[in-house]
Each structure stands twice: as structure tokens, then as C-alpha cells.
C-alpha positions in Angstrom: 0.1 0.0 0.0 2.9 2.3 0.7 4.2 1.9 -2.7 0.9 2.5 -4.3 0.4 5.6 -2.3 3.8 6.8 -3.3 2.9 6.3 -7.1 -0.4 7.8 -6.7 1.4 10.8 -5.0 3.8 11.2 -7.9 0.9 11.0 -10.5 -0.9 13.7 -8.6 2.1 15.9 -8.2 3.0 15.5 -11.9 -0.5 16.2 -12.9 -0.6 19.3 -10.8 2.7 20.4 -12.1 1.6 19.9 -15.6 -1.6 21.9 -15.0 0.3 24.7 -13.6 3.0 24.8 -16.3 0.3 24.9 -18.9 0.5 28.1 -20.9 3.4 29.3 -18.9 4.7 32.0 -21.3 7.9 32.7 -19.7 8.8 29.0 -19.6 7.2 27.7 -22.9 6.3 30.6 -25.1 8.9 33.6 -24.7 11.7 32.0 -26.3 10.0 31.2 -29.6 8.2 34.3 -29.5 11.5 36.3 -29.2 13.0 34.3 -32.0 10.1 35.1 -34.5 10.8 38.8 -33.8 14.3 38.3 -34.7 13.4 36.5 -37.8 14.4 33.2 -36.7 11.3 31.5 -38.3 12.0 27.7 -37.8 10.3 27.0 -34.5 8.7 23.5 -35.4 11.1 21.5 -33.3 9.9 22.9 -30.0 6.5 21.5 -29.6 4.3 22.5 -26.5 1.0 24.2 -26.0 2.1 27.4 -27.6 3.1 25.6 -30.7 -0.2 26.2 -32.8 0.1 30.1 -32.0 3.6 30.1 -32.8 3.0 28.3 -36.2 0.3 30.9 -37.1 2.2 33.7 -35.9 5.3 32.6 -38.0 3.1 32.2 -41.1 1.8 35.8 -40.6 5.3 37.3 -40.2 6.6 35.1 -43.2 3.9 36.3 -45.5 4.2 40.0 -44.5 8.1 40.4 -44.9 8.0 38.3 -48.2 4.7 39.6 -49.6 3.8 35.8 -49.9 0.0 35.9 -50.0 0.1 32.3 -51.3 1.7 31.1 -47.8 -1.0 33.0 -45.9 -3.7 31.4 -48.0 -2.3 28.0 -47.6 -2.0 28.2 -43.9 -5.0 26.3 -42.4 -5.7 28.5 -39.1 -8.8 26.3 -38.5 -6.5 23.3 -37.9 -4.2 25.3 -35.7 -7.2 26.6 -33.6 -8.4 22.9 -33.1 -4.8 22.0 -31.9 -4.8 24.8 -29.4 -8.1 24.0 -28.1 -6.6 20.6 -27.0 -5.0 22.5 -24.4 -8.0 24.4 -23.2 -7.6 26.0 -19.7 -8.7 29.3 -17.9 -5.1 30.8 -18.4 -5.4 34.1 -19.9 -2.4 33.2 -22.2 -4.7 30.6 -23.6 -7.3 33.0 -24.6 -4.8 35.5 -25.9 -3.4 32.7 -28.2 -6.9 31.6 -29.4 -8.0 35.1 -30.1 -4.8 35.8 -32.0 -5.3 32.7 -34.2 -8.9 33.8 -34.9 -7.6 37.3 -35.7 -5.0 35.6 -38.0 -7.7 33.7 -39.8 -9.8 36.8 -40.2 -6.7 38.8 -41.7 -6.1 35.8 -44.1 -9.7 35.7 -45.2 -9.8 39.6 -45.7 -6.6 39.1 -47.9 -8.5 36.6 -49.9 -11.7 38.4 -50.1 -13.7 35.9 -47.9 -15.5 38.6 -46.0 -18.0 36.4 -44.3 -15.3 34.1 -42.9 -13.2 37.1 -41.9 -16.3 38.7 -40.0 -17.3 35.5 -38.3 -13.5 34.9 -37.2 -13.4 38.5 -36.0 -16.3 38.1 -33.7 -14.9 34.6 -32.2 -11.6 36.5 -31.4 -13.6 39.2 -29.6 -15.5 36.6 -27.5 -12.0 35.0 -26.5 -10.4 38.3 -25.9 -13.1 39.4 -23.5 -11.9 36.6 -21.2 -8.8 38.4 -20.7 -7.9 41.5 -18.7 -5.2 44.4 -18.5 -2.5 44.7 -21.2 -3.7 41.6 -22.9 -7.0 43.3 -23.6 -5.2 46.5 -24.7 -3.0 44.4 -27.0 -6.0 43.0 -28.7 -7.7 46.3 -28.8 -4.7 47.6 -30.9 -5.3 44.9 -33.5 -9.0 45.3 -33.2 -8.7 49.0 -34.5 -6.8 47.9 -37.6 -9.4 45.2 -38.6 -12.1 47.6 -37.7 -10.8 50.1 -40.3 -11.1 47.2 -42.8 -14.4 46.1 -41.5 -16.0 49.5 -41.6 -16.0 49.3 -45.5 -17.7 46.0 -45.7 -19.5 45.3 -42.3 -19.9 48.6 -40.7 -22.2 47.5 -38.0 -19.4 45.2 -36.5 -16.9 48.1 -36.5 -16.4 51.1 -34.2 -17.6 54.4 -35.8 -14.3 56.3 -35.4 -12.5 58.8 -37.7 -9.0 58.1 -39.0 -7.6 60.5 -36.3 -9.5 58.9 -33.5 -8.3 55.6 -34.5 -4.7 56.7 -34.6 -4.9 58.5 -31.2 -6.6 55.4 -29.6 -4.0 53.0 -31.2 -1.2 55.2 -29.8 -2.8 55.4 -26.4 -3.0 51.6 -26.1 0.5 51.2 -27.3 1.8 53.6 -24.5 -0.3 51.8 -21.9 1.2 48.5 -22.7 4.7 50.1 -22.7 4.1 51.8 -19.3 2.8 48.7 -17.6 5.0 46.8 -15.4 3.2 43.5 -16.0 3.7 42.5 -19.7 6.8 40.6 -20.6 9.3 42.6 -22.6 8.7 40.6 -25.7 5.2 41.8 -25.9 6.3 45.4 -25.2 8.7 45.2 -28.2 5.9 43.5 -30.2 3.4 46.4 -29.4 5.8 49.1 -30.6 6.7 47.0 -33.6 3.0 46.6 -34.4 2.4 50.4 -33.9 5.2 51.3 -36.4 4.0 48.7 -39.0 0.3 49.3 -38.7 -0.2 53.0 -38.2 0.2 53.7 -42.0 -2.8 51.4 -42.5 -4.9 53.7 -40.1 -3.8 56.8 -42.2 -1.0 58.2 -40.0 1.1 60.6 -42.0 4.2 59.4 -40.2 4.2 61.8 -37.1 3.0 59.1 -34.6 4.9 56.6 -36.3 8.4 58.2 -36.2 7.6 59.3 -32.5 7.2 55.8 -31.4 10.3 54.8 -33.3 12.4 57.6 -31.7 11.0 57.5 -28.2 10.0 53.7 -27.3 12.7 51.9 -25.2 11.6 48.8 -26.7 12.6 49.4 -30.3 15.8 47.4 -30.3 17.1 48.5 -33.7 20.6 47.4 -33.0 19.9 43.7 -32.2 16.3 43.1 -33.3 15.7 42.3 -37.0 12.0 42.9 -37.2 11.9 46.0 -35.3 15.0 47.2 -37.6 13.3 46.3 -40.7 10.1 48.1 -39.8 11.7 51.2 -38.4 14.0 51.4 -41.5 10.7 51.2 -43.9 9.1 53.8 -41.7 12.0 56.2 -41.9 12.5 55.7 -45.8 8.9 56.2 -46.5 8.7 59.4 -44.5 11.5 61.2 -46.1 14.2 60.2 -43.6 16.5 58.3 -46.0 19.9 59.1 -44.5 18.6 57.8 -41.1 17.3 54.7 -42.6 20.5 54.1 -44.5 22.5 54.3 -41.1 20.0 51.8 -39.5 20.3 49.6 -42.4 24.1 49.5 -42.3 23.8 48.4 -38.7 21.4 45.6 -39.6 23.8 44.6 -42.4 26.7 44.3 -39.8 24.2 42.3 -37.5 23.6 39.8 -40.1 19.9 40.7 -40.7 20.2 40.7 -44.3 20.7 36.8 -44.3 17.5 36.5 -42.3 15.3 38.5 -44.5 15.8 39.3 -48.3 13.4 42.4 -47.8 16.5 44.2 -46.2 18.2 44.0 -49.6 15.2 45.6 -51.4 14.9 48.3 -48.6 18.6 49.0 -48.6 18.7 49.2 -52.5 15.6 51.4 -52.5 17.0 53.8 -49.8 20.5 54.3 -51.6 18.7 54.7 -54.8 16.8 57.7 -53.3 20.2 59.0 -51.9 21.6 58.8 -55.6 24.1 56.3 -54.4 25.5 53.9 -56.9 25.7 51.0 -54.3 22.0 50.7 -54.8 22.4 48.3 -57.8 24.3 45.7 -55.5 21.3 45.3 -53.1 18.6 45.5 -55.8 20.4 42.8 -57.7 20.8 40.7 -54.6 17.2 41.0 -53.8 16.1 39.9 -57.3 18.4 37.1 -57.1 17.5 35.7 -53.7 13.6 36.3 -54.0 11.9 33.0 -54.1 8.7 34.5 -55.4 7.7 37.3 -57.8 6.6 39.8 -55.0 8.4 43.3 -55.6 10.8 41.8 -58.4 9.2 44.4 -60.7 9.6 47.3 -58.3 13.3 46.2 -57.7 13.9 46.3 -61.5 12.2 49.7 -61.7 14.7 51.1 -59.2 17.4 49.4 -61.4 16.0 51.0 -64.4 16.1 54.3 -62.9 19.6 53.8 -61.9 20.7 52.8 -65.3 18.8 55.7 -66.9 20.6 58.1 -64.8 23.9 56.6 -65.8 23.1 57.0 -69.5 22.7 53.2 -70.0 19.6 53.5 -72.2 19.9 49.9 -73.7 19.7 48.2 -70.2 16.9 50.6 -69.2 14.7 49.5 -71.9 15.5 46.0 -71.3 14.5 46.2 -67.7 11.2 48.0 -68.4 10.3 45.3 -71.1 10.9 42.7 -68.3 8.8 44.5 -66.0 5.9 45.0 -68.2 6.0 41.2 -69.1 6.2 40.2 -65.3 3.2 39.5 -63.0 2.5 42.4 -60.6 2.2 40.8 -57.4 2.2 43.8 -55.0 1.0 47.4 -55.3 4.8 48.5 -55.9 5.0 46.2 -58.7 1.8 47.6 -60.2 3.5 51.1 -59.8 6.7 49.7 -61.7 4.4 48.6 -64.6 2.9 51.9 -64.8 6.1 53.8 -64.6 7.5 51.8 -67.4 4.7 53.0 -69.7 6.0 56.5 -69.2 9.5 55.7 -70.2 9.2 58.0 -73.4 8.8 60.9 -70.9 11.7 60.0 -68.5 14.1 62.8 -68.0 17.2 63.0 -65.8 16.5 66.1 -64.1 12.9 65.2 -63.2 14.0 61.7 -62.1 16.7 63.1 -59.9 14.3 65.7 -58.4 12.0 62.8 -57.6 14.4 60.7 -55.9 15.9 63.9 -54.0 12.3 64.3 -52.8 11.7 60.8 -51.8 14.7 60.9 -49.7 13.5 64.0 -47.9 16.0 66.4 -49.5 13.3 68.8 -50.4 15.5 71.9 -50.6 18.0 70.1 -52.9 15.0 69.0 -55.1 13.6 72.5 -55.5 17.2 74.0 -56.3 17.7 71.3 -58.9 14.4 72.1 -60.6 15.1 75.7 -60.5 18.6 75.3 -61.9 17.5 73.4 -64.9 14.2 75.5 -65.5 15.6 76.4 -68.9 14.9 72.8 -69.8 11.1 73.2 -70.0 11.4 74.8 -73.3 12.0 71.3 -74.7 9.6 69.5 -72.4 6.5 67.7 -73.6 3.1 68.4 -72.0 3.7 65.3 -69.7 7.1 66.5 -68.7 5.8 70.0 -68.0 3.1 68.6 -65.9 5.6 66.5 -63.9 7.9 69.6 -63.4 4.9 71.6 -62.1 4.0 68.9 -59.5 7.5 68.3 -58.4 8.0 71.9 -57.9 4.8 72.2 -56.0 5.6 69.2 -53.8 9.1 70.6 -52.9 7.7 74.1 -52.2 4.9 72.7 -50.1 7.4 70.7 -47.9 9.7 73.8 -47.7 6.8 76.0 -46.3 6.5 78.1 -49.5 2.7 77.7 -49.7 2.0 80.4 -52.1 4.6 79.1 -54.7 3.2 75.5 -54.0 -0.4 76.6 -54.9 0.9 78.3 -57.9 2.7 75.1 -59.2 -0.2 72.7 -57.9 -2.7 74.8 -60.1 -0.6 74.3 -63.1 -0.3 70.6 -62.5 -3.9 70.1 -62.0 -4.4 69.8 -65.9 -7.5 67.7 -66.3 -6.4 67.0 -69.8 -3.6 64.7 -68.7 -5.5 62.9 -65.8 -5.7 59.8 -67.7 -2.0 59.7 -68.4 -0.3 60.8 -65.1 -1.6 61.0 -61.5 -0.1 64.5 -61.0 -3.5 66.5 -61.8 -5.6 64.5 -59.2 -2.9 64.6 -56.4 -2.4 68.3 -57.0 -6.2 69.1 -56.4 -5.8 67.0 -53.3 -2.9 69.1 -52.1 -4.5 72.4 -53.0 -7.3 71.2 -50.8 -5.1 70.3 -48.0 -3.4 73.8 -48.2 -6.8 75.6 -48.3 -7.9 73.6 -45.2 -4.7 74.5 -43.2 -5.3 78.2 -44.2 -8.9 78.0 -42.7 -10.5 78.4 -46.3 -12.9 75.5 -45.9 -15.1 76.5 -48.8 -12.0 76.5 -51.2 -10.8 73.2 -49.6 -14.2 71.6 -50.2 -14.3 72.6 -53.8 -10.7 71.2 -54.4 -11.6 67.9 -52.6 -14.7 67.6 -54.8 -12.6 68.3 -58.0 -10.1 65.7 -56.8 -12.9 63.1 -56.5 -14.1 63.9 -60.0 -10.5 63.6 -61.6 -9.4 60.4 -62.8 -6.0 58.8 -62.1 -4.1 56.0 -63.9 -2.7 54.8 -60.6 -3.3 55.4 -56.8 -6.9 56.5 -57.6 -8.6 54.5 -54.8 -6.1 55.9 -52.0 -6.1 59.6 -53.2 -9.9 59.6 -53.6 -10.4 58.0 -50.2 -8.1 60.7 -48.6 -10.1 63.5 -50.5 -13.4 62.1 -49.3 -12.2 61.8 -45.5 -10.7 65.4 -45.8 -13.8 66.8 -47.3 -16.0 65.3 -44.6 -13.8 66.7 -41.9 -12.3 63.3 -41.1 
């Protein structure tokens, strides 16, 4: 009997330890989570109750950094949810993982236009996250705001009725609350800052909130963390901070991040291209060579074509443009590349240099280059003149010369060219934005309405949405 009691005691203790260890994040989940945020994406060897969540999380990260929609579509989140439910418990980390998987399924369904599946998964995520408290609830609310923005267009009754500014403010408040809370593990604090930088543009942020988080969050470990370095560099480059992005990317190169994620090569090539640095071709070529799917291949080739054009290599420029036009457009940047190649007969070295200087955030250099070469406009075509006026408008606008900006935007707002280039439509939007900033709401409303009536061969949906929201005071 003594031996039986001892065996029973061991079984009971073992069962008790198992129950208490279940969904122990620090013990079983933190290491794998940390690896994913550093782009170590092979986690299948360590199987425990967190594995279904880690598998889904990995698929989402892989699909995002590689623009691989096929991977997202092929991941069966329903199976992962069933696997996770085998470990059902009242632990809040269980509900966090389950809610995450439902959100992942919702995101994947949205990406494939399965809106009913997306909406039902979203509601199931909400039910499970309601069983959590504190920072876990705040973290979910951040993700909810982003999905709300998508739901608002298809299922408005399921979404919060908020303006883009309200969503951004609430999103940033939630991120700060998680960051200032003493209870979340640091990996989740890093994740919340990363999510903020990555997702704020989808909410309509102009870069202000995004760059503020990048520069002020103590959990943006850009020196050692691959994911935050990539996202931060993207944010900097897209908001006219190319020199700072290049410095950050050089650190990532030294830390071996480029071997973990091919997207670093594209980002470095793009950043150096905007800085008119010849080394851009090394990284763009490396991206094209290493990319395992067609995502952003066209865009990388466009940046190479621009480099070749500025170097006077017209033969290779034409060859690259022909390849781009024949290749599938996987991403929105690929579609931009195809569009830009249709305008090859209008490419001009001064206009292209000015565009790259502007994209790098060198607004004064852009304006001075255009002014220095203003005599060239005598030989420009109507399309080239339109681009010159638009680039001058943008440079003057950024340099605070609003009267000059309005002058050049008014010239660029030529409706006769709206089917060929996007400058007329965008110029009308910026005229509205300036009028709004000056307090002239009547003029602003008129410009926004004109923008909505003006065609654009590319970016039409995004610029019309911006004009509509601005016209409604949102």
C-alpha cells in the first residue's frame, strides 16, 4: 500500500505540475516568440501548448516580410485553432493565443476576399479576448482597431464608428499603456511598438505618430532585433528620412539581418537609390537573385532601371522596362513599376533626380535642382511639364512656401492629362489640404470635390479616399 500511495502521489504531483505549467509563457512561449521577432522562423522543433500559436504567428510574419499571399492562403488556421483547443484552460494566455489565431484567420480571409469568414472569425476573436484583462485586452484592442478600419467598409455594424484621427490616437494610447505597464513581458512590449510602427500607416497616419514611437520607445531594439530594424527602416524611408534609414540598415547589415530576410536588400537598394548612391544596384540585384517568389521583383527592377537611366545606359533601361511589363504584378509596388514603365518615353534625368531627392527627404535640393534646370522646360512635352510643375509644387509645399506651392499645383492640376499621369488628381488634393490648413474651408471643399471627379491612372482609390475623408472633416 505504501508503494501504491507513493505512485499515486507522484502521479498527482505530476498532474498538478503539468496543469500549473500549462500556458506558462515565460517558460514555454517567450523564447519562440522572441526568435520570431528576430526573424528566426524555424520553430517547429520545440513542440508545446504554444506551438499552434507560434506556427500561425510565424506564417503571418513570413507572409508579410516576403509579400507572400500564397503562404497566408495555404495556412490552415482552422487546424491550428483545433490543435490549440486541445490544451484548453482558464489561463489568460490561452485566450490570448486563441483570439490571435482567430484574428489571423480573419486577416487571411480579408486578404483572400472571404469577407463572411473574416467577419465571423473576428467576432470569435472578440469573444475570447473578452476573457482576458489588462495589457492583454489592450494589445487585442490595438489589433481590433486595424481590423475595424477594414470592417468599416464591408461590415460597418461590426466596427467602431471612428474617424482615422480617432483610431490613430486610440491606437497610440493603447501602445503607450502597454509600454508603461509593469506586468507585460518585454517581448510583448517590443511587439506592441513594432505593431504600432508597422500598422499605423494602414490607419492613415502621416508619419508623425509612427516616427514618434520609433524615436521614443525604449523597446525598439534596432541594433539587435531584426523585425524592429526592418519596420523602423521602412518607416524612416517612406517618410523622407532616407539618410537615417541608411544608417539603421548599415547596422542591420553588420548584425547579419540581411541573411535572415531578403526584404532588407530591397529596402537598402531603394534607400540608396533615393540617395543617388551607386551601391543601390548591388542590393537591388541581390534582392532579385534571392527572392523566391515574384513579389516586388518588378519594383526592384524599376529602381535598377532608374539607376541605369541616370547613368546613361539606355539599352539596359529599356531591357529592364520590357521585363517589368511582361512580369506579373504581385504587389502594389509592382503595379507602380508597370505604370512607370509605360511613361519611359517621358523619362528625364532632371525630373528623375528631383523625384529621388524628394523621396529621400532632400526637399531643398529637389527645389534647387528644378530651378537650376528650369530652362529645360522649353523642350519638355506636356507630360514632362506637368511633372515639373507637380515636383515644384511638392518641394515648395514641404519647404513651407505655400504660395509657390499653390501656384505650381494649379498648373499641374491639368484635367487633360488625368488619364496619363496622377499629378493632376494629387495636385487638387494638395490644393485642398493647403486651403484647409489656411482655414479656407469653402475652397478646400471645392478642391476635394474636384479631386474626387478627376481620374488617375494609378493610386486612384487611395487619393480619392483621402480626399473624401478630408472633405468630410475626418
